[in-house]
N, C-alpha and C positions, 0 to 999 in steps of 0.2 A: 246210471251215472249220478254221483253225488256232487252237489254244487258246493264250492268253496268260494267265499268272497274275500279278496285281499284289498283292504283300503290303504291307499298311500297316504300317510299321515301328514297333515299340516296342523301343528299345534302352536297357537300363538302366544299363550300366556306363560312364558318361561321367565325365570329370573336370569338376567344377562349381566355380562361384564364387558367393558370396553376392550376391543382387540382389533387386529387387522382383519381384512376380509378373508374368511376361511370357509371350508366346507362345514356342513352340519356335523359330520363325524369328527373333524378336527376341533370344532368348538366344544362338543360335549365330551370328547375323549382327548384332551390336549396332550396327555402324556402317553397315549396309546393303551391305557388300561381302562376297560369299561367300568362304569359305575354300577350301582346296584339296580339300575333299570328305572322305569317310569314309576314315580311315586305320586300318589294323589292325596296329599295332605295339605291343609291350609288353603289359601286362596288360589295358588297357582300350582301347575304341574312342575315337578322337577325331574330331570332325567338322570338318575343314579343308574260205478258201472254195473258189475254183476255180483250176485251173492258169492262171497268167497274170492272174488277177483277185484283188484284195485288198480286202476289205470292211472299211472303218473306219466303217461306219454309213450309207453313202450308196447302197448297191446295191438297197435295197428288198426284200431277202430276209426270210424269216420271222424270222431272228435278228439282222438288221441293227441294230435299235434298241439292242442290247446291245454293239455293237462299236466305239463311238466311244472308242477308247483314250485319245487325247489329252485329251479332255474329262474322262474319268474321273481321269486323273493330275492334271489341273489342279484338279479338285474335291477331291482329297485335300489338295492344298496349301491350298485355301480353308478346309479344316477343320483346318488346322495339323497335318497329318500328313506324315511322310516316307514314301517309297515304295521298296520293294525290287522291282525289275522282273524278272520271270522270263519272258523272251520265247521260251523253248524253243530250237528248234522243237518238241521233245518235252517235255511237262510232266507226264505221268501224270495226276494230279488226278482219277482215276477217270472220266475223260472219254473219249469215243469215240476209239479209236486213240491215246490219250494226247495228243490235240490235233493229230495229223498228219492231212493230207487223204487221203481214201480213194483218190483218183486215182493216188497213188503205187503202188498195187497193180496198175495196168495194165502196169507194167514187169515182165516175167516174171523178170528177174534182179535186181529191186530189193533192196538191202540198206539198210534204214533205220538211222539212227543210226551210220553208219560213213563212211569216207572214199570210198565208192563214188561214181563220177563223177556219175551222174544225180541221186543224192540231194544231193550237194554243190551241184549247179547249182540244184536246187529251193530249197535253204536259202538260197543266195546271193541268189536272186531275191526270196524272202520277206523276208529282212533288208533288202534294198535298198528294199523298199516300206515296211517297218515302222520302221526306225531313224530316217529323217527325220521321222517323226511325233513322236518323243520326245527326240531328241538335244539339243535346246536346252532341255530340261526337267531337265537334270542340276542338282544342287545348286550347282555352281560357276557355272552360268549363271542362277542365281536361281530354279531350279525345285525340286521335291521329291525327285528321284531320287538316292538316296545309294548304292545298291548294285544290281548286276545279276547274276543267276544264269546260269551257263554250263551248258547242258543240265540234266538232272535225274536224280539218283540213278544216275549212269552206272556206278558201281561194281557195280550189280546187273545190268547189261546184259552178259550173257556167261556164261561158265562158270568154275567154280573153278580149272580148269587152263589157262585161256586169258587172256592179257593183254588189257587193254582197249585200244581204238583211240585212243591219245593223239595221234596225228596228226590225228584228227577233232576232238578237244578243242582242239588248237592252231588248227585251221582256224576253229572257232567263236569263239575268243578274238580272232583277228585280224579277223574280220568285225565284231565288236562295237567293237573299237578303231578300225578304219578307218571304221566307220559313225558315229563321233562320240561314242560312249560311252567316252570316254578318261579321265575323271576319277572316275567312279563306281567303287566297289570291286567288282571281278569275283571271284565266288566259286562254289564248287561245294557240293553237299549230298549226303551219304550217311550211312547208319547206320554209325558208325565201327567199332563192335565187329564188325559183319558183314563190312565191306568195306575196312577200313584206309584206305589212300590210293589205292585202285585207280581211283577215279572223278575224280581231280583231276590237276593239273599241279603237283607240288611246287615251291615257289619262284616259280611264275608266277601261280597262282590261290589265293586264300584258301580254306581248307578249313573247312567247317562240318559239323555233325552233325544227324541226325534221330533222334528216339526218343520213346517213351512210357515204357518200362521201362528198367532198367539204366542209370540216369542217371549213377551214380558211375563205372561202367566206361567208358561212352562219353566222358565228359568227361576222365577220367584218360588214356585212350588218345589223345584229341585233343591234350592237352597234350604228350604224348610225341612224336606225329607232327609237331606244329607248335609247338615251344617259343617262348617269348617273344612270343606273339601272343595276342590276346584270344580268349575262348571264345564261340562262337555256336551256338545251336540254331536251325537254319533252319526246321525243322518240329517243333515241340513238339506232338505229337498229342494234342489235348484229348479225343478220343473215337475213334470208328471208324465206317466205312461199313457198309452192309448190302447183302447180295446176296439175290436171290430164293431162296426155299426154306431160308434160314437158320432154325435152330431158334427164334430169337428176335432181338429188337433188340439190336445190339451196345452195350454199356454199359461205360464206365470209371468206377468209383465215385468219389465225391467225396473219400473218405479218401485213396486212393492218388494222386488228382490233386493234393490239397493237399500231401502229403508230398513228392512228386516235384518239384512246382513250387517248394516251399520250398527244397529242396536245390539246385536249379538256380540260383535267385537268390542263395542263400548263397555260391555259388562265383563270384559276380560275372560270371556268364555272361549274355549277352544272348540274347533269344529272340524268335521269331516264332510266334504261336499258329496251328497248323493243325488245326482251323479256329477262328477267333475267333467267327465267325457262321456258322450253318448255311446251306445253300443248297438249290437245287432243280435237278435235271437235266431241264429242260424239253425237250419234243420227243423226238427219238430220240438225244439226245446223251450217254447214259450209256455208260460202259465196259461190258465184257462182263458180262451178267447182273446188273448193279447196279440196285437199285431207284431209283425216281424221286426220292425224298427224299434229300437230302444233309444232313439235320439234324445228323448226326455226333456228337450229344451235346455240341455246342459250348457255350461260355459264353453266347452268344446263339443262340436256336433258329432253325430254318428260317424262322420268321415274325418273327424279330427280338425275341423275348421274352427277358426276363432269366431266368437260371437261377441255381441255387445256385453253380455254378462261376464265374459272373460276379462274385458277391459275394466269393468266395474269392480270385480273382485280383486284384481291385481292392484288397482289404485287404493282400495280400502285396506287391503292387507299391508301394503307399504305404509299406509298412514298409521295403522295400529300396532303392527308387529314390533316387539322390542328387539328383534333381530335385524331389522332393516338397516342396511349399511354395515352390518357386521359379518354376516355370512354371505357367501357367493349367491348371486341372483342372476344366473345366465339368461341371455336373451332367448326368446322362444324361436323355434325353427321357422323357416319360411313355410307358408301354407302350400300344401301339395296341390298340384294342378289336377283338374278333373277332365275327363274326356267325353265328348259327344260323338260317339262312333256312328250314329245314324241308324238306318233301318236295314234289316236283313230278312229276306223272305224265308218262310218255313219250307224246308226241303223234303222232309219225310214224316210219315205218321206210322203209328203202330196200334192196331186194333186192340181194344181192351181184352178180348178173348185170348189174343196172342200173348199179351202181357201176363195174364193170369196163368196161362199154361206154362210159363217159364218160372213161376214162383217156386222156390226151393222145397217147400213142404206144404201139406194141407192136413186137416184133421177131420175125422168123422165122429159124430155124436148124435144121439137122439135129440137132445135139446141144444139150443145155441149156447155156446160157452163165451165168457168174456175174454178179452185179450190176455189178461194176466194169468188165466187158468190154463192156457195152452201149454202143452209139453214141448217147449222149444227153448232155444238159447240156453242149453244146459240146465233146464229146469227152472228158468227164470221167467218164462212167459214172454208175451209180446209187450214191449214198452210203448212204441210209438207207431204212427202211420195209420194205415187203413186195415180193416178186416172184412173180407168178403164172405157172406153167408149164402150158400147155394143149396137148392133143393128142387126136386121135380114134384109137381102137384097138379091135380086135375082142376082146372078152373071151369066153372059152369058158364054156359052161354045164356044171355049175352055178356054177363059180367059177374065178377065175384068180389067179395070184400076181404082185403088183407088187413088184419089188425095186429098191432104190436102192443102187448101188455107192458105197463110201466113206461119208463122213459127210454128214449134212445140216447146213448152216450157216445158221440154227441150229435152227429148228423148222419142221416141215412138217405141213400139213393136207391130206388127200386128199379131193377131192370127185368123186363119180361121178354124172354127169348132174345136177349141182347139189346132191347130197346128201352131207353129211359122213360119212366112213367111219371115221375114227379118233377115239379118245376123248381128252379133255384129260388133262393130268398129274394123277395122283392120289396117287402115292407115290414115294419116292426111287428105287426100282428102275426107274421109268418112264424115267429119263434115258438108259438104255441100250436102250430099246425103239424100235420103228419111229417115226420122226418127231421124235426128239429127238437132241440134239447128241452124246451119248456113244455112240450106237449106230452100228455100222459094218456095212455090207452087210446091212441089215435089210429085211424084207419085210412086206407086208400082204396078206391075202386079200380079194379083191373079188368080189361076186356077179356072175355073167355070164349072158347069155341066148343067146350065139352071135351077137349083133348088134354093130354098131359103136357104141361108147359114147364119151361125152365124159369124159375124165379130166383133172382139174386138180389141181395141187400148189401150194398157197400156202405160200411159204417166208418166214419172218420173220427179219430181221437183229436179233439181240438185243444188238448192240453189239460193237465190235471190242476186242480185248485192249488194255489200257492199261498193263500192267506185266508184265514177264517176261523170259525169256531170248530170245536172238535168233530162234530158230526159231518162237517164239510170235507174232512179228509178221508172219508170212506168213499172212494170214487173209482170203482172199476169201470172199464171202458168196453163198449160194444153193446150187444143185446144180452141182458142177463137178469133184468128185473122181473121178467115174466115170459109167458109163452108167446109164440107167433101163431095166429089163427087165420084160417081161410074159411069163410062162410061159417064161422063159429066153431069150426073143428080144429083141434090142436094139430099143428104140423110137426111131424117127427122126421128124423133122418136128415141131418144137415152136414154139409161139407164146409169147413171153415178154412179159408186161404189167407194167411197173413201177407200183407203187402207193406213191408217195412221200408222199402225203397232205399236200401243201403247203396253206397257208392259202387261196390263190386257188382251188385245186381243191375243197377242202371247202366253201368258201362258195358256189361256183358249181354244186354238185350239183343236179340236177333229178330229177323222177320220184318224189318222196316220196308215200307213201300213208299213210292212217290206220294207227296202230300195230297191228301184230300181232306177238306174240313168236315168234321163230323158235328152236326148241329144237335146231336141227340145222345149225349152221354160221354162217359170218361174215355180218354185215349191219351197216348203219348205222342209228342211231336218233337222233331229234332231239326237243328240246322247247324251250320258251321260258320263261325265268325273268324275271319282271318285278319290278323293285325300285323302291319308291316314294321312297326316300331315297338320298343319296350312298352308294356301296357301301363296305363294310368288307372286310378280309381274311376269308376263310372257307376251309373244307375240304370237299371233295366226298367223301362216304362211299360207297365202292364195294364194300362187303361183300356186297351182294346179287348182284353181277355176277361174271363169270368171268375173262376176260382180254381186254385191248384197250388202246385209247388214247382220250383225251377231248380235245375241242376246245372252248374257251370263246371265243365270238366269233371263231372261226377259228384261235385260237392253241392250239397243241398243249401242254397242261399235263403230258403225260407218260403213261407206261404204268401200268396197274393189273393186278394178277394175284391171284387168290384164294389162291395158295400162301403169300402173305405174305413177310416180316413186315409190309410196308406195307399199310395198309387204306384210307388216305385220300390225296387229292391236294390239295396246297396251291394255292389260287386267290387270288393277291394282288389287293387292291382295284383297282389300275390296269387289270386285265384286264376288269373289269366296268364297266357304265355305269348311271346312274340311268335307269330305263326298261326296255326289252326287251333281254334277253341270250339269244343262241342257244347252246345246249349240244348238241354232236354227239358221239356215242359210236360208235366202231368196235369192236363186240364180236365176238370170234372164235368163240365157242361158243354160249352161250345168254344171252338178255337178261333183266333184271328189268323190272318194269312201272313203276318210278319211280327217281328219283335223290333224294339227300338231302344237304343242306348242314348241316354241324355246325361248332362253334366251336373244335375242337382237333384236333391231329394224332394219329393212331393208328398207332403202331409197336409191335408186340407179338411 
């Protein structure tokens, strides 16, 4: 899946004229004829999945319902909003691989975000499918798209002593223009103080800036780099994201938010709030080690609730916007009710061996293969989830040493004859221990009897890097950096079983038994939640559980992990039905005896 970000545009620094209350479209197209589009000259703006497959909502995959880009852009126009389209192909967004598809990793010499031939071919094919969906939705064609971003924070991709690949930026610009986006304003975005104009094409692409702090420095430098053009903050960071094991939830206090926003608006700078409304990283779609919630401390919360920041920004915008009192400003909707459905006992469990036996395919190879190298998904490899490596090996009595060369990507659990051998994460130093991502050439001692034993290594992909320097984008998942050894002898003959845990697979599982809590390893658990009334938004409280993922009526609502800071999972009302709802939990260590639905998010 390739990620596209659509920013709903609020641009404050327009030249205005007195008129009666109208919509934005009526104001800027008074005679029904679009202007030449968004022009950035002077002080103010003037408004004149798989390789070879592209899913715009019709492929029936787990995330397909979210991918109808054209309808989403049209919906923005119906709500009297303009659109800044950010088609990537790389978009960061704390999303898995920054929005890039994992099959790119199958090319052993791949250089993403560069002029590398195979990458350019993939991008050209992607844009060739994407741009026809939206080219006729530019403002000059009567649509809402007024601006299009080229790449994303490209000035940060590389090293301080290495020039950026401007040939690649030119290639992207040409693709967008040739693809029909030839009247929208093409722009780039970077933190100006950190990266100057490294990530743009001076004179060819409009330069914007991203920041939360140092507003005066960023805007002043942007004026110097790009004189006689309007100021634009493409990402005004309203809060920040959270990663697993953070000491607490990231917070940007209201006082600093207010003073910074006030300064930006006082400079007649336009801005796009990132984020304006919080979100959720459903499924396995987070970037590396990011929590499921993308609440972000945004003006509207993950569940769409109003916050103090929302009141602050609406007041400041009303104070500074030249359109106040001219265009319609409808009242916001009522806040949606949240439900506290209470506790429900776990009814059934499914042993891990039974789960694995129902996997649709497995692969045999002498050496362990990484996820992306597996011959599955029509030659695209495995993108997400877990990969089980299994073999039979003779362990010496009374014990043997199992060593994994290189790093584990990203977490490994070892089972010996079905019994879990390594402990869950308990403290910060554990990340360098066996089974965790920071550890290199780490080993574990296994009990042995001198007989042939079944050894299984369950490896979890915790998300690919979404931001960083070039070398950090080489990120295959699984066991692939080196051999697995037992008592210093190389182990050959591995069976690899992908566990992608797709909706169809989870809903089709059989062999469930009455609930018995397993305190020693991965297993599936299931219960039914019956609702007597139309469902409301709710939150699944996972504080009694350890680590895993949850499926609501087959839909993966994301990861939970006892290390925090996230303690709950957001369950929007549309995922539930009035009547029976099936809740399935894949717990990797030890299960609780019940689940609980509460009415608020817990990030602590």
